C-alpha positions in Angstrom: 111.0 135.9 98.1 108.0 138.0 99.1 108.8 141.6 99.6 112.1 141.6 97.6 112.6 143.8 94.5 112.3 140.8 92.1 109.0 139.8 93.8 107.6 143.4 93.4 108.5 143.4 89.7 106.8 140.0 89.2 103.7 141.1 91.1 103.5 144.3 89.0 103.9 142.2 85.7 101.2 139.7 86.9 98.9 142.6 87.9 99.1 144.0 84.3 98.4 140.5 82.9 95.4 140.2 85.2 94.0 143.5 84.1 94.5 142.5 80.4 92.7 139.2 80.9 89.9 140.6 83.0 87.7 141.6 80.1 84.6 142.6 82.1 86.7 144.5 84.7 84.9 142.9 87.7 88.1 142.0 89.5 87.7 138.3 88.9 88.9 135.8 86.2 87.0 132.8 85.0 87.9 130.1 82.5 85.9 131.9 79.7 88.0 135.1 80.2 91.2 133.1 80.3 90.4 131.5 76.9 89.3 134.8 75.3 92.3 136.7 76.7 94.9 134.2 75.6 93.3 134.0 72.1 93.7 137.8 71.9 97.4 137.4 73.0 97.9 134.7 70.5 98.5 131.9 73.0 95.8 129.3 72.3 94.2 127.4 75.1 94.9 128.1 78.8 96.9 125.6 80.6 94.8 122.8 82.3 96.3 123.8 85.6 95.0 127.3 85.2 91.5 125.8 84.5 91.9 123.6 87.6 92.9 126.7 89.6 89.3 128.0 89.1 88.0 125.2 91.4 87.4 124.6 95.1 91.2 124.0 95.5 92.5 127.2 93.8 89.5 129.4 94.5 89.9 130.3 98.1 86.6 132.0 98.6 84.7 129.5 96.4 83.0 132.1 94.2 83.8 130.5 90.8 86.6 132.9 89.9 90.1 134.1 90.8 90.7 137.5 92.3 94.1 139.2 91.9 95.7 137.5 95.0 94.4 134.1 94.0 95.7 134.6 90.5 99.2 135.7 91.8 99.3 132.7 94.1 98.6 130.3 91.2 101.3 132.0 89.0 103.9 131.7 91.8 103.3 127.9 92.2 103.3 127.6 88.4 106.6 129.4 88.0 108.3 127.1 90.5 107.1 124.1 88.6 108.2 125.6 85.3 111.6 126.3 86.7 112.1 122.7 87.8 111.0 121.5 84.4 113.4 124.0 82.7 116.3 122.7 84.7 115.4 119.1 84.0 115.5 119.8 80.2 118.6 122.0 80.4 120.9 118.9 80.4 124.2 120.8 80.4 122.9 123.4 82.9 124.1 126.4 80.8 120.8 128.3 81.3 119.6 127.6 77.7 117.7 124.8 76.0 118.8 124.0 72.5 117.6 121.8 69.7 119.6 118.7 70.8 118.2 119.0 74.4 114.7 119.1 73.0 115.4 115.9 71.0 117.0 114.2 74.0 114.0 114.9 76.2 111.6 113.4 73.7 113.9 110.5 73.1 113.9 109.7 76.9 110.1 109.0 76.4 110.7 106.8 73.4 109.6 109.5 71.0 111.9 110.1 68.0 111.5 113.6 66.6 113.4 114.9 63.6 115.7 117.9 63.7 113.1 119.9 61.8 110.4 119.1 64.3 112.7 120.0 67.2 113.6 123.3 65.5 109.9 124.1 65.0 109.3 123.6 68.8 112.2 125.8 69.6 111.1 128.6 67.1 107.7 128.7 68.8 109.4 130.0 72.0 112.6 131.7 70.7 111.8 135.4 70.6 115.3 136.8 70.2 116.4 134.4 67.3 119.3 132.9 69.2 118.2 129.3 68.4 118.1 128.6 72.1 115.4 129.2 74.8 116.4 131.0 78.0 114.4 130.9 81.2 112.4 134.1 80.5 111.3 132.8 77.1 110.3 129.5 78.6 108.4 131.1 81.5 106.6 133.6 79.4 105.6 131.0 76.8 104.3 128.4 79.3 103.0 130.5 82.2 99.4 130.1 81.2 99.6 128.4 77.8 99.2 124.6 77.2 102.2 122.7 78.5 103.1 120.2 75.9 106.0 118.4 77.7 107.2 115.3 79.4 104.5 115.4 82.0 101.7 115.6 79.5 103.0 112.6 77.6 103.5 110.6 80.8 100.0 111.5 82.0 98.0 110.9 78.9 99.8 107.7 77.7 99.5 105.5 80.8 98.2 102.1 79.9 99.4 99.5 82.4 97.7 101.5 85.2 94.5 102.1 83.2 93.9 98.8 81.4 93.6 95.4 83.0 93.3 92.3 80.8 94.1 89.8 83.5 97.8 89.7 83.0 100.3 91.5 85.3 103.4 91.3 83.2 103.4 94.8 81.8 106.1 97.4 82.5 104.8 99.8 85.1 103.8 103.3 84.0 106.0 106.3 84.7 104.6 109.0 87.1 105.7 112.6 86.9 107.4 114.4 89.8 104.2 116.5 90.2 102.1 113.4 90.6 104.5 112.0 93.1 104.6 115.2 95.1 100.9 115.7 95.2 100.1 112.0 96.0 98.2 111.5 92.8 100.3 108.4 92.0 98.8 106.3 94.8 95.3 107.4 94.0 95.9 106.4 90.3 97.2 103.0 91.5 94.1 102.5 93.7 91.8 103.4 90.9 93.7 101.0 88.6 93.4 98.2 91.2 89.7 98.7 91.6 89.3 98.8 87.8 91.2 95.5 87.6 89.0 93.9 90.3 85.8 94.8 88.5 87.2 93.9 85.1 88.5 90.5 86.2 85.2 89.7 87.9 83.3 90.6 84.8 85.4 88.4 82.6 86.0 85.6 85.1 84.0 82.9 83.2 86.2 83.4 80.1 89.3 83.3 82.3 88.3 80.1 83.9 87.4 78.6 80.5 90.9 79.6 79.3 92.6 77.8 82.2 90.2 74.8 81.8 91.2 74.5 78.1 94.9 75.0 78.8 94.9 72.0 81.1 92.3 69.6 79.8 92.1 70.3 76.0 94.1 68.0 73.8 93.9 66.1 70.4 91.8 63.3 72.1 89.7 65.7 74.2 88.6 68.3 71.6 87.2 70.9 74.0 85.7 73.9 72.4 84.3 77.1 73.9 80.7 76.1 74.2 81.6 72.5 75.3 83.9 73.8 78.0 81.3 76.3 79.4 78.6 73.5 79.2 80.7 71.0 81.1 81.7 73.6 83.8 78.0 74.5 84.4 76.9 70.9 84.5 79.6 70.1 87.1 79.0 73.0 89.4 76.3 75.3 88.2 76.5 78.9 86.9 78.4 80.0 90.1 81.2 77.6 89.3 82.2 79.9 86.3 83.6 82.3 88.9 85.8 79.8 90.7 89.3 81.2 91.4 88.2 84.8 90.8 88.4 85.7 94.5 92.2 85.2 94.7 92.7 86.6 91.2 91.2 89.8 92.5 93.0 89.6 95.9 96.4 89.4 94.3 96.0 92.7 92.4 96.8 95.0 95.3 100.0 93.4 96.6 101.4 92.7 93.1 100.7 96.3 91.9 102.3 97.8 95.1 105.3 95.5 95.0 105.9 96.1 91.3 105.7 99.9 91.6 108.0 100.1 94.7 110.5 97.7 93.1 110.4 99.7 89.8 111.2 102.9 91.6 114.0 101.3 93.7 115.6 99.6 90.6 115.4 102.9 88.7 117.3 104.7 91.5 119.8 101.9 92.0 120.8 101.7 88.3 120.2 105.2 87.0 120.4 107.4 90.0 118.1 110.5 90.1 117.4 110.5 86.3 113.7 111.6 86.1 112.7 109.7 83.0 114.1 106.6 81.4 114.7 105.6 77.8 112.5 102.8 76.5 115.2 100.2 76.8 115.9 101.2 80.4 112.2 101.1 81.2 112.1 97.5 79.8 115.0 96.4 82.0 113.7 98.1 85.2 110.1 97.0 84.5 111.1 93.3 83.8 113.1 93.2 87.0 110.3 94.8 89.0 107.8 92.3 87.4 110.1 89.4 88.3 110.4 90.7 91.9 106.6 91.0 92.3 106.0 87.6 90.7 108.6 85.9 93.0 106.8 87.3 96.1 103.2 86.6 95.1 103.7 83.5 93.1 102.1 81.1 95.7 98.9 83.0 95.0 99.2 82.2 91.3 99.4 78.5 92.1 96.4 78.8 94.4 94.5 80.6 91.8 95.0 77.8 89.2 94.1 75.1 91.7 91.0 76.9 92.9 90.0 77.6 89.3 90.2 73.9 88.3 88.7 72.5 91.5 85.7 70.2 91.5 82.6 70.9 93.6 83.4 70.2 97.2 87.1 69.6 96.6 88.2 72.4 98.9 86.4 74.4 101.6 88.1 77.6 100.6 91.4 79.4 100.0 93.1 78.4 103.3 91.9 74.8 103.0 93.4 74.6 99.5 96.7 76.1 100.7 96.9 73.7 103.6 96.2 70.6 101.5 98.9 71.5 99.0 101.4 72.1 101.8 100.4 68.8 103.5 100.5 66.6 100.4 103.1 68.2 98.1 105.3 70.3 100.4 106.3 74.0 100.1 108.0 73.5 96.7 104.6 73.0 95.2 103.8 76.7 95.6 106.6 77.5 93.1 105.7 74.9 90.4 105.8 76.7 87.0 107.8 79.6 88.4 110.5 79.4 85.7 108.3 79.7 82.6 106.3 82.4 84.4 109.4 84.6 85.0 110.7 83.8 81.5 107.3 84.9 80.1 107.8 88.4 81.4 110.6 89.1 78.9 108.6 88.5 75.6 105.4 89.9 77.1 106.8 93.1 78.6 109.2 93.6 75.7 106.7 93.3 72.9 103.9 95.1 74.8 106.3 98.1 75.4 107.8 98.1 71.9 104.4 98.0 70.1 102.9 100.5 72.5 105.8 103.0 72.2 105.7 102.6 68.4 102.0 103.3 68.2 102.3 106.2 70.6 105.3 107.6 68.7 103.4 107.4 65.4 100.3 109.1 66.8 102.3 111.9 68.5 104.3 112.7 65.4 101.2 112.8 63.1 98.4 114.2 65.3 99.7 115.9 68.5 99.7 119.4 67.0 97.6 120.9 69.9 97.7 118.3 72.7 99.5 115.2 73.8 96.1 113.8 74.8 95.2 110.9 72.4 91.6 110.6 73.5 89.9 107.4 74.8 89.6 105.4 71.6 93.3 105.9 70.6 94.5 105.0 74.1 92.3 101.9 74.3 93.2 100.8 70.8 97.0 101.2 71.4 96.8 99.4 74.8 94.7 96.6 73.4 96.9 96.0 70.4 100.2 96.1 72.3 98.9 93.8 75.1 97.5 91.3 72.7 100.8 91.1 70.8 102.6 90.6 74.1 100.1 87.8 75.0 100.6 86.0 71.7 104.4 86.0 72.2 104.3 84.8 75.8 101.3 82.4 75.6 103.2 79.1 75.2 105.1 79.8 78.4 101.9 80.8 80.2 100.3 77.5 79.1 103.3 75.5 80.3 103.2 77.4 83.6 99.5 76.6 84.1 100.0 72.9 83.3 102.9 72.7 85.7 100.9 74.4 88.5 98.0 71.9 87.9 99.7 68.6 87.0 100.1 67.4 90.6 96.3 67.7 91.1 95.4 65.7 88.0 95.3 61.9 88.5 97.7 60.0 86.3 99.3 63.2 84.9 103.1 62.9 84.4 105.2 65.3 86.6 107.3 67.0 84.0 109.8 69.8 84.0 109.4 72.9 81.8 111.4 71.5 78.9 109.9 68.0 79.4 106.4 69.4 79.2 107.2 71.5 76.1 108.6 68.4 74.3 105.6 66.4 75.4 103.1 69.0 74.1 105.0 69.4 70.8 105.3 65.7 70.2 101.7 64.9 71.1 99.8 68.0 69.8 102.2 70.0 67.7 102.6 73.8 67.8 98.8 74.3 68.1 99.0 72.5 71.4 100.9 75.5 72.9 98.0 77.8 72.1 95.1 75.8 73.7 92.7 78.2 75.3 93.9 81.3 73.4 90.4 81.9 71.8 88.6 82.7 75.1 91.7 84.6 76.1 91.2 86.9 73.1 87.4 87.0 73.7 87.9 88.6 77.1 90.3 91.4 75.9 87.8 93.9 74.6 85.3 93.6 77.5 88.1 93.6 80.0 89.7 96.8 78.5 86.3 98.5 78.3 85.2 97.7 81.8 88.6 98.6 83.4 88.7 102.0 81.6 85.2 103.0 82.6 85.8 101.9 86.2 89.2 103.6 86.3 87.7 106.9 85.1 84.9 106.8 87.7 87.3 105.8 90.5 89.6 108.7 89.6 86.6 111.1 90.0 85.7 109.5 93.3 89.2 109.7 94.7 89.6 113.3 93.5 92.4 112.6 90.9 92.6 115.8 88.9 92.3 115.5 85.1 94.6 117.5 83.0 
């Protein structure tokens, strides 16, 4: 491309743009000049990528600005990315994007926009009044201006990677092609895993109390929050409140990695190279990926429950616990409660995804005039509400799973199947019996979300994940 007539024409055009933006004529561009220049040209804010270009990565000589060559290099990379995105939106590959293709692209993200809204987006770029956008119109509109597109929505509205409330049944987040190519996806997953580890450790006493109440609370044993905490501290001291937390943190990394890899493979197997999935397709792929991850790491779930409920001195550690279960109950014990656990993925993931997409859709339609970025409070609120709704729907199955995992270790407890245990709980305690321990579960949601978000943002900075 370099040296050809097309390249010479582009360099000349970019040179004229550079001169127009360089208000103080010092041969360098900074973010302030970009903002001022684009405001004069009627383009609003500069693209975040342009702002990132004026950084150690884009600024070759580290002087805090871009000279002409650095500016041209940035624009060349930017054009290539815009061309890929143009082709992905041009569904029928006729060289033009029309109103229906704009609607389809948003629908693929679970965002329903009206014909009027799609026409408004198209008119903002359509300079020749053909009611379609060609490559030149697309390129000129987005070369430096804010890129409100699929990638922005994917980036800003991640919630299963960002927020950890102790459950791993959410549908995995989508990563854009740019994030995959630059390796930012694995850094975000590492940041999410670290956030989950700190969050779970911070809320471990409430998590142990939840499990304790799920297994031991009943009509005859009216165990409340203060009584449960008091009895655990009396039995094993304050440190006992963190029993089972080690393996709960340990299983984050393998589960996240398996779920992400399974999700990507299932996407390719079912839908080929389609870049983004519709909400229903995400639900199917995410549920299958969650079931795959749970199948592989489920023995760790059983060990977590047993270690959480253990008495002082019962086990020497994780390996001792695993060995005793294997010796006394056989290998099948490591999959007790597996069926209600896998079945619980469907209501949890389905409702979490449906509620989150509905809230996201509502916000984007009403408030995303300038940016797809919802801000911290909106993201946290939407993620918290959707995850809480998912938990309420799947909680009875989670309680049955926990009791099945624990029943062999409780003296005199009947060894019941999933249906047998459900019938037993309903006949002895009624519907309320299926929600034992849900109060401490709700109590840990807000601190868990807050801790995981703060740690996630700090880990992103430490790992060099670029913010948009």
